[in-house]
C-alpha positions as CSV (number, residue, x, y, z in Angstrom):
1,M,-1.0,1.5,-0.4
2,D,-3.6,1.3,2.8
3,D,-4.1,-1.2,5.3
4,A,-7.3,-2.6,6.7
5,S,-7.7,-4.2,10.3
6,V,-10.4,-5.9,11.8
7,N,-10.3,-7.3,15.0
8,H,-6.9,-7.5,14.9
9,I,-7.1,-9.1,11.5
10,A,-4.9,-7.2,9.0
11,A,-4.7,-6.8,5.0
12,G,-3.4,-4.2,2.7
13,G,-4.0,-2.7,-0.1
14,G,-2.8,-0.2,-2.9
15,V,-3.2,1.3,-6.1
16,V,-0.7,2.3,-8.7
17,R,-1.7,5.0,-11.5
18,G,0.3,6.2,-14.2
19,N,1.2,9.7,-14.9
20,S,-2.1,10.4,-15.9
21,G,-3.9,9.1,-13.3
22,E,-4.9,6.0,-14.8
23,I,-4.9,2.5,-12.8
24,M,-2.1,-0.1,-14.2
25,A,-2.2,-2.1,-11.5
26,A,-4.0,-2.7,-8.0
27,F,-3.3,-5.0,-5.1
28,H,-5.3,-6.5,-1.9
29,S,-3.4,-8.6,0.4
30,F,-4.5,-10.9,3.4
31,Y,-1.9,-10.8,6.4
32,G,-4.2,-12.7,9.0
33,S,-3.2,-11.4,12.5
34,G,-1.9,-7.7,13.0
35,T,-2.2,-4.2,13.9
36,N,-2.8,-1.6,11.4
37,N,0.9,-0.6,12.0
38,L,1.5,-4.1,10.7
39,A,-0.5,-3.6,7.7
40,E,0.4,-0.1,6.9
41,S,3.8,-1.1,6.5
42,R,3.1,-4.5,5.0
43,A,0.7,-2.6,2.3
44,L,3.7,-0.1,1.5
45,L,6.3,-2.8,0.8
46,D,4.1,-4.7,-1.4
47,G,3.2,-2.1,-3.7
48,L,6.7,-1.0,-4.0
49,S,7.2,-4.7,-5.1
50,L,4.8,-4.5,-7.2
51,C,6.1,-1.6,-9.1
52,R,9.3,-2.9,-9.3
53,N,8.1,-6.6,-10.9
54,I,6.1,-4.0,-13.5
55,V,9.2,-2.0,-13.5
56,I,7.9,1.2,-12.7
57,N,11.1,3.1,-11.1
58,R,9.6,6.8,-9.9
59,I,7.1,6.2,-7.7
60,A,5.2,9.3,-5.4
61,V,3.6,7.1,-2.8
62,R,0.8,8.1,-1.1
63,V,0.1,6.9,2.3
64,D,-2.5,8.1,4.8
65,S,-0.4,6.8,8.0
66,N,1.6,9.4,9.3
67,L,3.7,6.8,11.2
68,V,4.3,5.2,8.3
69,E,5.4,8.2,6.2
70,S,8.0,9.2,9.5
71,W,9.1,5.9,9.6
72,Y,10.5,5.9,5.8
73,H,11.8,9.3,6.4
74,C,13.3,7.7,8.9
75,K,11.8,10.9,11.4
76,G,11.0,8.2,14.0
77,D,12.2,5.0,15.2
78,S,9.5,1.9,13.9
79,P,8.9,-0.6,16.5
80,W,11.0,-3.8,16.4
81,S,8.2,-6.3,15.6
82,L,8.1,-4.3,12.4
83,A,12.0,-4.5,11.8
84,R,12.3,-6.9,9.0
85,W,9.5,-5.4,7.1
86,W,11.1,-2.2,7.5
87,L,14.3,-3.3,5.7
88,K,13.1,-5.6,3.4
89,I,11.2,-1.8,2.2
90,R,14.5,-0.1,2.8
91,E,16.1,-3.1,0.2
92,V,12.9,-2.5,-2.2
93,T,13.7,1.2,-2.4
94,Q,17.5,1.3,-3.0
95,D,16.8,1.6,-6.5
96,L,14.1,3.6,-6.6
97,D,13.5,7.5,-7.6
98,I,11.0,7.1,-4.8
99,V,8.8,10.2,-3.0
100,V,6.6,9.0,0.2
101,A,3.8,11.2,1.3
102,H,1.0,11.4,3.5
103,V,-2.6,12.2,3.0
104,Y,-5.9,12.2,3.4
105,R,-8.0,9.2,4.0
106,E,-10.6,10.6,2.1
107,L,-8.3,11.0,-1.1
108,N,-7.0,7.4,-0.8
109,A,-10.1,5.8,-1.1
110,P,-8.8,3.5,-4.0
111,A,-5.9,2.1,-1.9
112,D,-8.9,1.4,0.9
113,F,-10.8,0.0,-0.9
114,M,-8.3,-2.7,-2.1
115,A,-7.6,-3.0,1.8
116,T,-10.8,-3.6,2.1
117,M,-11.0,-6.6,-0.1
118,G,-7.9,-8.1,1.1
119,I,-10.2,-8.3,5.3
120,H,-13.6,-9.4,2.8
121,N,-11.9,-11.9,0.7
122,S,-9.1,-13.6,3.1
123,S,-7.0,-13.6,0.4
124,D,-3.6,-12.2,-2.0
125,Q,-4.7,-10.5,-5.4
126,I,-3.0,-8.6,-7.8
127,L,-5.4,-7.2,-11.2
128,H,-3.9,-5.8,-14.6
129,A,-7.2,-5.3,-15.8
130,D,-10.3,-6.2,-15.6
131,F,-10.5,-3.7,-12.1
132,P,-14.1,-3.3,-9.5
133,S,-16.1,-1.3,-11.4
134,R,-16.3,0.4,-7.6
135,L,-12.7,0.6,-7.8
136,L,-12.2,2.7,-11.0
137,G,-15.7,5.3,-9.7
138,L,-13.5,5.4,-6.3
139,A,-10.3,6.3,-8.7
140,A,-12.7,8.7,-11.1
141,G,-13.6,10.7,-8.7
């Protein structure tokens, strides 16, 4: 999952991959006014919710935000302004077998691409097929 935040306009995106690395789904969400931490948190929630909706219960999440990873593992307190999103994240993950780990931004390029689409399109979209060729290229590389 990843975020995009430009001039305090926030969006998120992510890519769900199977065990072999194939793209199973991708999404982008437009959040409107907000910070990058809001976008990172909401993108995590959106990605986890998507996984639940397509009945994926074993999940390895890769985020490029050290803060989000530490908040997930309760190594630090998330800001009060994000508390409602983190409560929802905790609810969604109750019945999931999940690992959340930090990766460097370069390794999160497909999710970053989807988040950028959310900013540019000012919209929400879930894809289960017909993935953009740029996304497929980033995922293959």
